[in-house]
C-alpha positions as CSV (number, residue, x, y, z in Angstrom):
1,X,-16.7,-8.6,-32.2
2,X,-17.0,-8.0,-28.5
3,X,-14.8,-5.4,-26.9
4,X,-12.6,-6.9,-24.2
5,X,-11.8,-4.5,-21.3
6,X,-8.3,-5.1,-20.0
7,X,-7.4,-3.7,-16.6
8,X,-4.4,-1.4,-16.9
9,X,-1.2,-2.5,-15.4
10,X,0.5,0.0,-13.1
11,X,4.1,-0.5,-12.2
12,X,5.6,2.0,-9.8
13,X,9.1,3.4,-10.5
14,X,12.1,3.0,-8.2
15,X,11.3,2.2,-4.6
16,X,7.6,3.1,-4.9
17,X,4.8,0.8,-4.0
18,X,1.2,0.7,-5.3
19,X,-1.3,0.0,-2.5
20,X,-5.1,-0.5,-2.6
21,X,-6.4,1.0,0.6
22,X,-8.5,-1.2,2.8
23,X,-12.1,0.1,3.4
24,X,-13.2,0.9,6.9
25,X,-15.4,-2.2,7.0
26,X,-12.3,-4.3,6.2
27,X,-10.5,-3.1,9.3
28,X,-11.4,-4.7,12.6
29,X,-11.8,-2.8,15.8
30,X,-9.9,-5.5,17.6
31,X,-6.3,-6.3,17.0
32,X,-5.3,-9.9,16.2
33,X,-3.8,-10.2,19.7
34,X,-7.2,-9.3,21.2
35,X,-6.5,-5.7,22.1
36,X,-9.6,-3.5,21.6
37,X,-8.9,-0.3,19.7
38,X,-10.9,2.7,20.9
39,X,-13.0,4.7,18.4
40,X,-11.1,7.9,19.4
41,X,-7.9,6.6,17.8
42,X,-9.6,6.3,14.3
43,X,-8.8,9.9,13.4
44,X,-5.0,9.6,13.7
45,X,-4.3,6.0,13.2
46,X,-2.1,4.9,10.3
47,X,-3.7,3.6,7.1
48,X,-3.7,0.0,5.9
49,X,-3.8,-1.5,2.5
50,X,-2.8,-4.4,0.2
51,X,0.3,-4.1,-2.0
52,X,-0.8,-4.4,-5.6
53,X,2.5,-3.7,-7.4
54,X,6.1,-2.8,-6.5
55,X,8.9,-1.0,-8.3
56,X,12.3,-2.6,-8.9
57,X,14.0,-0.8,-6.0
58,X,16.5,2.0,-5.8
59,X,20.2,2.3,-6.3
60,X,22.5,2.8,-3.4
61,X,25.6,5.1,-3.4
62,X,27.7,2.3,-5.0
63,X,25.3,1.7,-7.8
64,X,23.9,-1.5,-6.5
65,X,20.1,-2.1,-6.8
66,X,18.4,-2.5,-3.5
67,X,15.1,-4.3,-4.2
68,X,11.9,-3.4,-2.5
69,X,11.3,-5.6,0.6
70,X,7.5,-5.8,0.4
71,X,5.8,-8.0,-2.2
72,X,2.4,-8.1,-4.0
73,X,-0.3,-9.3,-1.6
74,X,1.3,-8.0,1.6
75,X,-1.0,-6.2,3.9
76,X,0.8,-3.1,5.1
77,X,0.5,-0.2,7.5
78,X,1.6,3.2,6.3
79,X,1.6,6.8,7.4
80,X,-1.7,8.6,7.0
81,X,-0.1,11.4,5.0
82,X,2.5,11.6,2.3
83,X,1.2,9.3,-0.4
84,X,-0.2,10.2,-3.8
85,X,-3.7,9.2,-4.6
86,X,-4.6,7.9,-8.1
87,X,-7.8,6.6,-9.6
88,X,-7.9,4.0,-12.4
89,X,-11.2,2.7,-13.7
90,X,-13.0,4.0,-10.6
91,X,-10.6,2.1,-8.3
92,X,-8.6,4.2,-5.8
93,X,-4.9,3.4,-5.2
94,X,-2.1,5.0,-3.3
95,X,1.5,5.4,-4.5
96,X,4.1,5.7,-1.7
97,X,7.8,5.2,-1.2
98,X,8.8,2.0,0.6
99,X,10.2,4.0,3.5
100,X,6.7,5.3,4.2
101,X,5.5,1.8,5.0
102,X,5.6,1.3,8.8
103,X,4.9,-2.5,9.0
104,X,3.7,-5.6,7.2
105,X,0.8,-7.4,8.9
106,X,1.2,-11.2,8.9
């Protein structure tokens, strides 16, 4: 009987988001609006990635669940520091809180 390899499912807890970072070759040096981004900005620019999984959200002071605003498949920009790196089956992912996401790229 052949062994079937099933990719593990990772579900972040609370308001955390699992992001697969985009590789350097996936990022363009020109913004969608045509602005050319200089090479010198590379060292301090925010990171980009694709949302792979999201938690259910977090509870506010009244006990109401506030769902996460981003969804699986969203391309997001997030702060360069402050995320946790994890590796699953030789794939690198970042786990970060929703408030660390700066923007969604449409």
